[in-house]
C-alpha positions as CSV (number, residue, x, y, z in Angstrom):
1,X,0.1,-0.2,0.0
2,X,1.2,3.5,-0.9
3,X,1.0,6.1,1.9
4,X,0.3,10.1,0.5
5,X,-0.4,12.5,3.1
6,X,-1.5,15.9,3.1
7,X,-1.1,18.4,5.5
8,X,-1.6,21.8,6.9
9,X,-2.7,23.9,9.7
10,X,-6.6,23.9,10.7
11,X,-9.2,25.2,8.2
12,X,-6.9,25.7,5.1
13,X,-9.1,23.7,3.0
14,X,-7.3,20.1,3.4
15,X,-10.8,18.3,3.2
16,X,-12.3,20.4,0.5
17,X,-8.6,19.5,-1.7
18,X,-8.7,16.0,-0.7
19,X,-11.4,14.4,-3.3
20,X,-9.1,16.7,-6.1
21,X,-6.3,15.7,-5.2
22,X,-7.4,11.7,-4.9
23,X,-8.7,12.0,-8.1
24,X,-5.6,13.1,-9.9
25,X,-3.4,10.8,-8.3
26,X,-5.4,7.9,-8.4
27,X,-5.8,7.3,-4.7
28,X,-8.5,4.9,-3.6
29,X,-9.1,6.0,0.3
30,X,-8.5,8.8,2.1
31,X,-8.5,9.3,6.2
32,X,-9.8,12.4,7.6
33,X,-10.9,13.2,10.6
34,X,-11.0,10.1,11.8
35,X,-12.7,8.6,9.1
36,X,-12.2,6.1,6.2
37,X,-13.5,6.5,2.9
38,X,-13.4,4.7,-0.2
39,X,-14.9,5.3,-3.7
40,X,-17.0,8.4,-2.2
41,X,-18.3,6.6,0.8
42,X,-17.3,6.2,4.6
43,X,-16.7,2.7,5.1
44,X,-15.6,2.8,8.5
45,X,-14.4,5.1,11.6
46,X,-16.2,8.4,13.3
47,X,-15.7,11.5,12.4
48,X,-14.1,13.6,14.5
49,X,-16.4,16.8,13.9
50,X,-18.7,14.8,15.7
51,X,-16.9,15.6,19.2
52,X,-18.0,18.2,21.9
53,X,-14.8,19.1,22.7
54,X,-11.5,20.2,20.8
55,X,-9.8,17.8,23.1
56,X,-11.8,14.9,22.1
57,X,-11.7,16.0,18.2
58,X,-8.1,15.7,18.2
59,X,-8.1,12.0,20.7
60,X,-10.4,10.9,17.7
61,X,-8.6,11.9,14.7
62,X,-5.5,10.8,15.4
63,X,-7.1,7.3,16.2
64,X,-6.5,7.3,19.7
65,X,-9.5,5.6,21.2
66,X,-8.5,1.7,20.8
67,X,-11.9,0.2,19.2
68,X,-11.6,3.3,16.5
69,X,-8.3,2.5,15.1
70,X,-9.5,-1.1,15.1
71,X,-12.5,-0.8,13.1
72,X,-10.6,1.5,10.8
73,X,-7.7,-1.2,10.4
74,X,-9.9,-3.6,9.7
75,X,-11.6,-2.4,6.8
76,X,-8.5,-1.4,5.5
77,X,-7.5,-5.4,5.1
78,X,-11.0,-6.1,3.8
79,X,-10.7,-3.3,0.6
80,X,-7.2,-3.8,0.7
81,X,-6.4,0.0,-1.1
82,X,-3.5,0.4,-3.5
83,X,-3.5,3.7,-2.5
84,X,-4.1,5.8,0.8
85,X,-4.2,9.4,1.0
86,X,-3.7,10.5,4.9
87,X,-5.2,14.1,6.2
88,X,-3.3,15.8,9.2
89,X,-2.5,19.3,10.6
90,X,0.9,18.1,10.4
91,X,3.8,15.6,9.5
92,X,4.2,14.9,13.3
93,X,-0.1,14.1,13.2
94,X,0.6,12.5,10.3
95,X,3.2,9.8,12.1
96,X,0.4,9.4,14.7
97,X,-2.2,8.1,12.4
98,X,0.3,5.7,10.6
99,X,1.2,4.6,14.0
100,X,-2.1,3.9,15.3
101,X,-3.1,2.3,12.1
102,X,-0.5,-0.2,11.6
103,X,0.5,1.7,8.1
104,X,3.6,1.3,6.3
105,X,6.5,4.1,7.7
106,X,7.0,5.1,4.0
107,X,5.0,8.3,3.4
108,X,5.1,10.8,0.6
109,X,4.0,14.1,2.0
110,X,2.5,17.0,0.5
111,X,2.0,20.6,1.8
112,X,-1.4,21.9,1.0
113,X,0.8,25.1,0.1
114,X,1.7,22.7,-3.0
115,X,-1.7,22.4,-4.3
116,X,-3.3,25.7,-3.4
117,X,-3.2,29.1,-3.9
118,X,-2.4,31.6,-0.9
119,X,-5.2,33.4,-1.5
120,X,-7.8,29.9,-1.2
121,X,-6.1,29.2,1.7
122,X,-6.4,32.5,3.4
123,X,-10.3,32.4,2.4
124,X,-10.7,28.7,3.8
125,X,-9.2,30.1,7.0
126,X,-11.3,32.9,7.4
127,X,-14.3,31.0,6.8
128,X,-12.9,28.1,9.4
129,X,-12.4,31.3,12.4
130,X,-15.2,33.3,11.6
131,X,-18.0,30.9,10.3
132,X,-17.3,27.9,12.3
133,X,-17.7,25.8,9.1
134,X,-15.9,22.7,8.4
135,X,-16.2,20.4,5.5
136,X,-16.3,16.6,5.2
137,X,-15.3,15.1,1.8
138,X,-18.5,12.4,1.6
139,X,-22.0,13.1,0.8
140,X,-24.9,14.5,2.7
141,X,-27.0,11.2,2.9
142,X,-23.6,9.8,4.4
143,X,-23.1,12.1,6.8
144,X,-26.8,12.2,8.1
145,X,-26.7,7.9,8.6
146,X,-24.7,9.1,11.7
147,X,-27.3,11.8,12.5
148,X,-24.9,14.5,12.5
149,X,-26.5,17.8,14.3
150,X,-26.4,21.3,13.0
151,X,-25.7,20.7,9.2
152,X,-25.7,24.1,7.3
153,X,-25.6,23.0,3.7
154,X,-26.3,20.4,1.1
155,X,-23.5,18.5,-0.6
156,X,-21.2,20.1,-2.8
157,X,-20.1,18.5,-5.8
158,X,-15.9,18.3,-6.5
159,X,-15.2,18.6,-9.7
160,X,-12.3,17.4,-12.0
161,X,-9.8,19.9,-14.6
162,X,-12.3,18.4,-17.5
163,X,-15.5,19.4,-15.2
164,X,-16.1,15.6,-14.1
165,X,-18.0,15.2,-10.9
166,X,-15.9,13.2,-9.2
167,X,-17.2,13.5,-5.1
168,X,-19.2,15.4,-3.3
169,X,-18.2,17.4,0.4
170,X,-21.0,17.7,3.1
171,X,-20.3,21.6,5.6
172,X,-21.1,21.1,9.0
173,X,-20.9,22.9,12.4
174,X,-19.8,21.0,14.9
175,X,-20.3,22.0,18.3
176,X,-16.8,23.0,19.1
177,X,-16.4,25.4,16.1
178,X,-16.2,29.4,16.7
179,X,-18.3,32.0,15.8
180,X,-18.5,35.1,13.6
181,X,-16.6,38.2,13.1
182,X,-17.6,41.6,14.4
183,X,-15.7,44.9,13.6
184,X,-17.6,48.2,14.6
185,X,-18.1,50.3,11.7
186,X,-16.5,53.5,13.7
187,X,-13.2,51.1,13.6
188,X,-13.1,50.2,10.4
189,X,-13.8,54.0,9.1
190,X,-10.6,55.2,10.8
191,X,-8.1,52.7,9.4
192,X,-9.4,53.6,5.9
193,X,-9.8,57.2,7.0
194,X,-6.1,56.9,8.1
195,X,-5.4,55.4,4.9
196,X,-6.6,57.7,2.8
197,X,-4.7,60.7,4.9
198,X,-1.8,59.1,3.2
199,X,-2.7,60.1,-0.6
200,X,-2.8,63.7,-1.3
201,X,-5.3,63.1,-4.4
202,X,-8.1,61.6,-2.3
203,X,-10.4,64.9,-0.4
204,X,-12.1,62.8,1.6
205,X,-14.0,59.1,2.5
206,X,-17.6,59.3,1.3
207,X,-18.7,56.1,2.2
208,X,-17.5,52.7,3.6
209,X,-19.4,49.4,3.0
210,X,-18.3,46.2,4.3
211,X,-19.5,42.4,4.8
212,X,-18.5,39.5,6.2
213,X,-21.2,37.1,5.2
214,X,-18.9,34.8,2.9
215,X,-15.8,36.4,3.1
216,X,-14.3,40.3,4.3
217,X,-15.2,42.5,1.2
218,X,-15.3,46.0,1.4
219,X,-16.2,49.1,-0.7
220,X,-14.6,52.4,-0.4
221,X,-16.1,56.0,-2.2
222,X,-14.0,58.4,-2.2
223,X,-13.6,62.1,-3.7
224,X,-10.3,62.8,-5.7
225,X,-8.9,66.1,-6.4
226,X,-5.8,65.7,-8.4
227,X,-3.6,67.5,-11.7
228,X,-4.8,67.2,-15.3
229,X,-3.1,63.3,-17.0
230,X,-2.7,61.6,-13.5
231,X,-2.7,58.1,-14.1
232,X,-6.1,57.2,-12.0
233,X,-5.9,53.7,-12.5
234,X,-2.5,53.6,-11.0
235,X,-3.2,55.6,-8.2
236,X,-6.7,53.5,-7.0
237,X,-4.5,50.1,-7.7
238,X,-1.8,51.4,-5.2
239,X,-4.8,52.7,-2.7
240,X,-6.5,49.5,-2.9
241,X,-3.1,47.6,-2.0
242,X,-2.2,50.3,1.0
243,X,-6.1,49.4,2.3
244,X,-5.2,45.4,1.9
245,X,-1.9,45.8,4.0
246,X,-4.0,47.8,6.6
247,X,-6.5,45.2,6.9
248,X,-4.0,42.2,7.4
249,X,-2.1,44.6,10.2
250,X,-4.7,46.3,12.0
251,X,-7.4,43.4,11.8
252,X,-5.7,40.2,11.0
253,X,-7.9,39.5,8.2
254,X,-7.2,39.2,4.3
255,X,-10.1,41.0,2.4
256,X,-11.1,39.2,-0.5
257,X,-11.6,42.4,-2.3
258,X,-11.4,45.4,-1.8
259,X,-13.6,48.1,-4.3
260,X,-12.8,51.8,-4.5
261,X,-15.6,53.5,-6.2
262,X,-14.5,57.5,-7.3
263,X,-18.0,59.3,-6.6
264,X,-16.3,62.8,-7.7
265,X,-13.6,63.6,-9.7
266,X,-11.9,67.5,-9.7
267,X,-9.0,68.0,-11.8
268,X,-6.6,70.7,-11.3
């Protein structure tokens, strides 16, 4: 059996990427958060996302419980996958799983950064930290068999690069997950205003609209006063870049978009 391991910190989109990676590398089975997935269906184990606390979830994910590990080992012996993909937050965690399940110690490690762009990782981390959304790489019907509560969306189809349906994932809201992000409008306005004050061309900030429902998105309306022949697109891009850096520094978030609206323009 060939063992592959996809690793990265929590909330970076490993479970979402697992099906596509397995399809691309002809991997038969997946171990993710305590469950064994074979041909798109859960065949053994219990998901760590069912646990009530983070400590219990970690123990479940590394197969700390003897009966849990034995169940998955027995199923692996029955299905005899040629290739197995193990998901974990670190190489050390992968090692614990490999040891608990008596898997071959030769492991081909794959960091999440090597298959997922930084922007997508940031977006996945934001969704996890602010909305508590977790993904299980099996269809909704498989999740419902375990009576998981607080299901927050139906199964999402995963497509290959050729637009073929290669599997489904289900988004859940575990009991141990976090809450939502809230930023007072005055705080955001002060950050935007301080940033715009660095640009002589910005006369004043007209309006700021923010949204955190899906991903953090800002829309900033401004009044400009600038010399004739000024490169306006370059100025706007510079302002967007500076606002993005300030949001990262002051709020510890990476906005998915910052739209600049020029409400008025005066040429000198």
